[in-house]
C-alpha positions in Angstrom: -3.0 -181.9 106.1 -1.4 -182.7 109.5 -0.3 -179.1 109.8 -3.8 -177.8 109.2 -5.3 -180.1 111.8 -3.4 -179.5 115.0 -6.7 -179.9 116.9 -6.4 -183.7 116.2 -3.0 -184.0 117.9 -2.9 -186.7 120.6 -6.2 -188.2 119.4 -5.0 -191.7 118.8 -6.1 -194.0 115.9 -9.3 -192.2 115.3 -7.5 -188.9 114.8 -5.5 -190.6 112.1 -8.7 -191.9 110.6 -10.3 -188.5 110.7 -7.2 -187.0 108.9 -7.4 -189.6 106.2 -11.2 -189.3 105.6 -12.5 -187.5 102.5 -14.4 -184.7 104.3 -14.5 -182.5 101.2 -17.3 -184.6 99.8 -19.4 -184.3 103.0 -21.5 -181.4 104.4 -18.6 -180.7 106.8 -16.2 -179.8 104.1 -12.4 -179.9 104.4 -10.8 -180.1 107.8 -9.3 -176.6 107.6 -12.8 -175.1 107.1 -14.4 -176.7 110.1 -15.8 -174.2 112.7 -13.8 -173.6 115.8 -16.6 -175.0 118.0 -16.4 -178.4 116.3 -12.6 -178.4 116.4 -12.5 -177.6 120.1 -15.2 -180.2 121.0 -13.6 -182.9 118.8 -10.1 -182.2 120.3 -11.5 -182.7 123.8 -13.3 -185.9 122.8 -10.3 -187.4 121.0 -8.0 -186.8 124.0 -10.5 -188.3 126.5 -10.3 -191.9 127.7 -14.0 -191.9 128.2 -15.9 -193.2 125.1 -17.2 -190.0 123.3 -18.8 -189.2 120.1 -19.4 -185.8 118.5 -22.7 -185.5 116.5 -22.6 -182.4 114.3 -25.1 -180.4 112.2 -28.6 -181.2 110.9 -27.2 -184.3 109.2 -26.0 -185.7 112.6 -22.5 -186.4 111.2 -20.7 -188.6 113.7 -17.1 -188.4 114.8 -15.8 -190.4 117.8 -12.7 -191.3 119.8 -10.8 -194.6 120.3 -12.8 -195.3 123.4 -16.1 -195.2 121.5 -15.1 -197.9 119.0 -15.8 -201.0 121.1 -19.4 -199.8 121.7 -20.0 -200.0 117.9 -19.0 -203.7 117.9 -19.1 -205.0 114.3 -21.2 -202.3 112.9 -20.2 -201.0 109.4 -17.6 -198.2 109.4 -19.4 -195.3 111.2 -17.1 -192.3 110.8 -18.9 -189.5 109.0 -22.2 -191.4 109.0 -25.4 -190.1 110.4 -25.8 -190.9 114.1 -29.5 -191.7 113.3 -28.4 -194.3 110.7 -25.7 -195.9 112.9 -28.2 -196.6 115.7 -31.3 -196.9 113.5 -32.5 -200.0 115.4 -32.7 -198.0 118.6 -33.5 -194.5 117.2 -37.1 -194.6 118.3 -35.7 -194.5 121.9 -32.6 -192.4 121.7 -33.8 -190.1 119.0 -36.0 -188.0 121.3 -33.1 -187.7 123.8 -30.8 -186.5 121.0 -33.5 -184.0 119.9 -33.5 -182.5 123.4 -29.8 -182.1 123.4 -29.8 -180.4 120.0 -32.5 -178.1 121.4 -30.1 -177.1 124.2 -31.1 -179.5 127.0 -28.4 -181.8 128.4 -29.5 -185.3 129.5 -27.9 -187.8 131.8 -29.3 -191.3 132.1 -27.9 -194.3 134.0 -28.2 -197.9 132.9 -30.5 -197.2 130.0 -31.7 -200.4 128.3 -31.5 -200.7 124.6 -32.0 -203.5 122.1 -29.2 -203.0 119.5 -27.7 -204.9 116.7 -23.9 -204.7 116.5 -22.9 -208.4 116.0 -25.5 -209.6 113.6 -28.2 -210.3 116.0 -30.4 -208.2 118.4 -29.1 -207.9 122.0 -30.1 -206.2 125.1 -27.5 -203.8 126.4 -27.3 -201.1 129.0 -25.6 -197.7 128.9 -24.9 -194.7 131.2 -24.6 -191.7 129.0 -24.9 -187.9 128.7 -26.0 -186.1 125.6 -24.8 -182.5 126.0 -25.3 -179.6 123.5 -22.3 -178.0 121.8 -22.7 -174.3 121.2 -20.7 -172.0 118.9 -19.3 -168.6 119.8 -22.7 -167.0 119.4 -24.5 -169.5 121.7 -26.2 -171.4 118.9 -26.4 -175.2 119.3 -24.5 -176.8 116.4 -24.3 -180.4 117.7 -24.0 -182.6 120.7 -21.4 -184.6 122.6 -22.3 -188.2 123.5 -20.3 -189.4 126.6 -21.2 -193.0 127.2 -20.1 -196.0 129.2 -21.6 -199.5 128.6 -22.9 -201.0 131.8 -24.3 -204.2 130.5 -22.0 -206.5 132.6 -22.7 -204.5 135.8 -26.5 -204.5 135.3 -26.6 -208.1 134.4 -24.5 -209.0 137.4 -26.8 -207.1 139.7 -29.9 -208.7 138.1 -28.3 -212.1 138.4 -27.6 -211.5 142.1 -31.3 -210.7 142.7 -32.4 -213.7 140.8 -30.0 -216.0 142.6 -31.2 -214.9 146.0 -34.8 -215.8 145.1 -33.7 -219.0 143.2 -31.7 -220.5 146.0 -34.7 -220.8 148.2 -36.5 -223.0 145.8 -33.7 -224.9 144.0 -33.2 -227.8 146.3 -37.0 -228.4 146.6 -37.5 -228.3 142.9 -34.5 -230.5 142.3 -35.8 -233.2 144.7 -39.2 -233.1 143.0 -37.6 -233.6 139.6 -35.5 -236.5 140.8 -38.6 -238.1 142.4 -40.4 -237.8 139.1 -37.5 -239.3 137.2 -37.4 -242.3 139.5 -41.1 -242.9 139.3 -41.2 -242.6 135.5 -38.1 -244.8 135.0 -39.2 -247.6 137.3 -42.7 -247.6 135.8 -41.5 -247.7 132.1 -38.5 -250.1 132.2 -38.9 -253.8 131.9 -35.7 -255.0 133.7 -33.7 -253.8 136.6 -30.6 -253.4 134.5 -32.3 -251.2 132.0 -33.9 -249.2 134.8 -30.6 -248.6 136.6 -28.9 -247.5 133.4 -31.8 -245.2 132.4 -32.0 -243.8 135.9 -28.2 -243.2 136.1 -28.2 -241.4 132.7 -31.2 -239.2 133.5 -29.9 -238.1 136.9 -26.5 -237.5 135.3 -28.1 -235.2 132.7 -29.8 -233.4 135.5 -26.6 -233.1 137.5 -24.7 -231.6 134.5 -27.4 -228.9 134.1 -27.3 -228.2 137.8 -23.5 -228.1 137.7 -23.6 -225.6 134.9 -25.7 -223.2 137.0 -23.6 -223.8 140.1 -20.2 -223.2 138.4 -21.4 -219.9 136.9 -23.0 -218.8 140.3 -26.0 -217.4 138.5 -29.7 -218.3 138.2 -29.5 -218.3 134.4 -27.6 -220.3 131.8 -26.7 -219.7 128.2 -28.6 -222.1 125.9 -25.3 -222.9 124.1 -23.7 -224.1 127.3 -26.8 -226.2 128.3 -26.9 -228.0 125.0 -23.1 -228.5 124.9 -23.1 -230.1 128.4 -26.1 -232.3 127.5 -24.5 -233.6 124.3 -21.0 -234.1 125.7 -21.3 -237.9 126.1 -22.6 -238.2 122.5 -20.1 -236.0 120.7 -16.8 -237.2 119.1 -17.4 -238.0 115.4 -18.7 -234.6 114.3 -22.2 -235.8 113.4 -24.0 -233.5 115.8 -24.2 -229.9 114.5 -25.3 -227.1 116.9 -25.9 -223.5 116.1 -27.8 -220.4 117.3 -27.4 -217.0 118.9 -26.8 -216.4 122.6 -30.0 -216.8 124.7 -30.3 -216.9 128.5 -32.6 -219.5 130.1 -33.9 -219.6 133.6 -32.5 -222.4 135.8 -35.7 -224.5 135.5 -35.7 -224.0 131.7 -32.1 -225.0 131.6 -32.7 -228.2 133.6 -35.7 -229.2 131.6 -34.0 -228.6 128.3 -31.0 -230.6 129.4 -33.2 -233.5 130.2 -35.0 -233.2 126.9 -31.8 -233.0 124.9 -30.4 -236.0 126.7 -33.5 -238.0 126.0 -33.4 -237.1 122.3 -29.7 -238.0 122.0 -30.2 -241.3 123.8 -33.0 -242.2 121.5 -30.9 -241.2 118.5 -28.1 -243.4 119.7 -30.3 -246.4 120.3 -32.8 -246.1 117.4 -32.2 -243.0 115.3 -29.6 -241.1 113.4 -26.7 -241.9 115.7 -27.4 -245.7 115.6 -25.6 -246.1 112.3 -22.4 -244.7 110.6 -24.1 -242.1 108.4 -26.8 -240.3 110.3 -26.6 -236.7 111.5 -28.3 -234.6 114.1 -28.9 -230.8 113.6 -29.8 -228.6 116.5 -30.6 -225.0 115.7 -32.5 -222.1 117.2 -33.7 -218.7 116.0 -34.2 -215.8 118.4 -35.8 -212.5 118.1 -35.4 -209.3 120.2 -34.9 -209.8 123.9 -38.0 -209.3 126.1 -40.3 -209.0 123.1 -43.2 -211.0 121.6 -40.8 -212.2 118.8 -40.7 -215.9 118.3 -38.1 -218.2 119.7 -37.9 -221.6 117.9 -35.6 -224.5 118.6 -35.5 -227.6 116.3 -33.9 -231.0 116.7 -33.7 -232.7 113.3 -32.3 -236.2 112.5 -31.3 -237.3 109.0 -29.6 -240.3 107.5 -30.7 -242.7 110.1 -33.0 -245.8 110.0 -36.7 -245.1 109.2 -38.6 -243.9 112.3 -41.9 -245.5 113.0 -44.5 -244.0 115.3 -45.0 -245.8 118.5 -48.2 -245.8 120.6 -46.1 -245.9 123.8 -45.4 -242.5 125.4 -42.3 -242.9 127.4 -40.3 -240.6 129.8 -38.7 -238.7 126.9 -42.1 -237.9 125.3 -43.4 -236.6 128.6 -40.4 -234.5 129.2 -40.6 -232.9 125.8 -44.3 -232.5 125.1 -45.3 -231.7 128.7 -42.5 -230.5 130.9 -40.6 -228.6 128.1 -43.7 -226.9 126.9 -44.7 -225.9 130.4 -41.3 -224.5 131.5 -41.0 -222.5 128.3 -44.7 -221.4 128.2 -44.9 -222.6 124.6 -45.5 -225.6 122.4 -43.2 -228.6 122.1 -43.8 -231.4 119.5 -42.1 -234.7 118.9 -42.6 -236.0 115.4 -41.4 -239.5 114.3 -40.9 -238.6 110.7 -39.8 -241.5 108.5 -36.8 -239.5 107.4 -35.7 -239.0 111.0 -37.0 -237.9 114.4 -37.9 -234.2 114.7 -38.5 -232.1 117.8 -39.6 -228.5 117.8 -40.0 -226.0 120.6 -41.8 -222.7 120.0 -42.2 -219.9 122.5 -41.8 -216.1 122.8 -38.6 -214.2 123.7 -40.3 -212.5 126.7 -40.7 -215.8 128.6 -37.0 -216.7 128.5 -34.6 -216.1 131.3 -34.6 -215.8 135.1 -37.1 -212.9 135.2 -39.7 -214.9 133.3 -39.0 -218.6 133.6 
């Protein structure tokens, strides 16, 4: 087979994969019967360091080089599959562009945004790419070449810089306002100076950790996983707090408010709830939809195995942070439910209000 496929020489690991593939059972047929236009285009793609894919025939059969493999992420094996099926989640956007290329019109687009699924969850990514038609010796278009570079990191860095420039102007003023509110609420709600000092120190500490997270990353946004991890750091150690959910970016104000809310919930759990005994557990989980869509975002804090929780008529600082400030910053609903089986908190909002551009 190697002797009959010299056009694959120098093509790296994908050339070996193409040699080993059972093409006889596909519309392309055996390698030695492939048209010269396909062989030439594929040879050029395989020997290129730019990520490239060849999409051939009415079935849109896909072949690609080593550079294209990282763009696929953890998608199922894509060699020989339809380009339409590989990118089915984004075909409504890239399909018309592919149709133009297959009709003979090349297209070049920079920093094109797409919501794709290549790691088990929808993510927003950006690509600079060219779809160019491939013609045979008679001038007929038989396929197209996709030359693509992912620019997600560059686009996000530029967006972060724009957000940061606007955020720096307001951050100190907002931070001082939050500290003032914390002091007022703490001194009003505590019965002794010692308790007031302890609560005040802890709450300002939680605020400081959230602020440090933003400062260290030099961005106006923070990943929800990092915010929650920082907030729970003083309470971890015995494995009774379980955290899980997909990556989601929060604006700086959302991050700070969530950090305060998580700190209040953890403090309450340690004093009265699931972390006050040896058997209770806390589960924090969130579900996210497509970025910048009306899909629901939901975060839940659930305590189990702790002492029975009784409803209290008193609405303290923690309740205000969760039911008022948290709901406001996330433009959604936040509820705190003292269920007898354990305290439960739930935040619901939409994906298109999360992050620096919306928060």
